[in-house]
C-alpha positions, 0 to 999 in steps of 0.5 A: 855177123859180128857185133859191128854188124859186119861179115867177112868174105870167108870164114877162116879169118886171121886171128891177129888182124881180122882179115881174110887170108887173102884180102881182095881189092874188089871185095863185095863184103863189108868187114870190120876193117873196111868199115873202120876205114870208112866209118871208124866211130861205128867200129870203135864201140859196137852198137852204141844204141845199146850202151847201158843195156848191154855188157861186153865179152872178150871174144877169144879162142884159145883152143881150150876152155873150162869144158875140157877139165873135169874135177874128180873128187877123192873117193876115200877119206876126208879132209878138214873134218873127222872121218866119220860118215855122220859128220863128213856131210855137205852142210858141215863143209867149211870154206870160210877164209879171210882177205885183209882181215875180213872173214868171208863165209866163201872165198869169193869177192865181187869186183867193182861195179861203178857208175855205168847204167848196167851197174846201177840198174842191177846193184840191189841184187848184187848187194843183197846177195853179196851180203847174205853170202858173206862176201866182199862187194865193191862199189866201183869208180865214178859213182859220186861224179856221175851222180847229178844229185851229188853235192860238191862244196869246195871241190869235195863231195859231201853228199851222194845219194847214189853211193849212199843208196849202194852202201845201204842196200848191202848193209841192210842184209849184212850180218856185221861179221862176214864180208863187207862193202868196199868203195873203189876210188880212181884219180877223179874220185880221190880229187873229189874226196870220195874216199874221205866222204865214204869213210867219214859219212858212210862209215865204209871200212874198205877203200880200194885204190884203183891204179890203171884200168884193169880189164880196159887199158883205155880210161873208163868210158861212159857215153853221155847223151845229154849236153848239160850233164856232159858240161857238168862232168867236165867241170867236175874234173872228167875228160869229156870228148868232144869238148861239151863247152865248145860252141861248135861242138854244142851246135853239132850235137843239137843238129844230130851230127853225133849223139853222145859224148864220151866220159873218160877216167884217168889212168891212175899211177902208183 
C-alpha cells in the first residue's frame, strides 16, 4: 500500500506514470491515478492528518544505492600527519575546514529547518548537537512570520520569541569559534525585515538568502488548522489558499468542508 493508501492491480508499475503496464477499464483496484481523478486533494498531500508529526522521503529507485559502494582505506603510509605509529592514531585525525571564512570542526552543515512543527519540535537537539560539533546550523524560512507572538511595527519585525529561542539554543553551547548559527530569509522574510532584526537584535553573523525552493519546486507549504491564524498569515503577506478572509470560505471551514488552509511561500528570484 502506498502513502496515499492506494494499490495497483499489478506490482510492476510504470515508473514514469505510476500506471500498471496495462490499465484496464473495469479495474477493481483503487490506484493513486484513479484516486486523483475522483478525490484529487487526498492525493496531492498524502496523509494530511500527520502534518507536523511526519517528514517526507523521495521514493526513487535508480537501481543503485550507497550500499553498493565500499570505501577501502589505504593499508600503508599516512597523509596529513607524520608517519609515526604513536602519532597516526584516530584522536589525532584533523578534519577541520572552513566555509565562507567560518571554521568548522568537521566538514558538515545542517540545512535550513524553518517554521514547520517538525523543525520547531526538534530544534533543540539539532542546535545543541551542532554547536557542540562545531558546525553551521541554519534556521530556515518563515520562523518569524509563523510565530503568532511576533511583534511587527510598520511592517517590520521588532521581536520574535521563536527566532530568539532558536538562536539562543545554539549559542548556549557554542564555543564562539567553530561553526555558527545562520538565518535563512525568503521573499516574505525580507519584506518583514527578518534579516535586519536577526543581525541587529540577535547578533546573528550569517544570513542565507533563499532563491527558489530547493527540494520543492512549489512554494514552501504549511497547513494551518486555525482560521484566525490563517487570516493573520495573509495579513502578514503570505499566500493563503483558500482565501481565509472570504466569508463563504470561512463558513465552509466552520462546517468542516475542509480542515486546513495552505500557506505558501513565494519563490525568490535572483
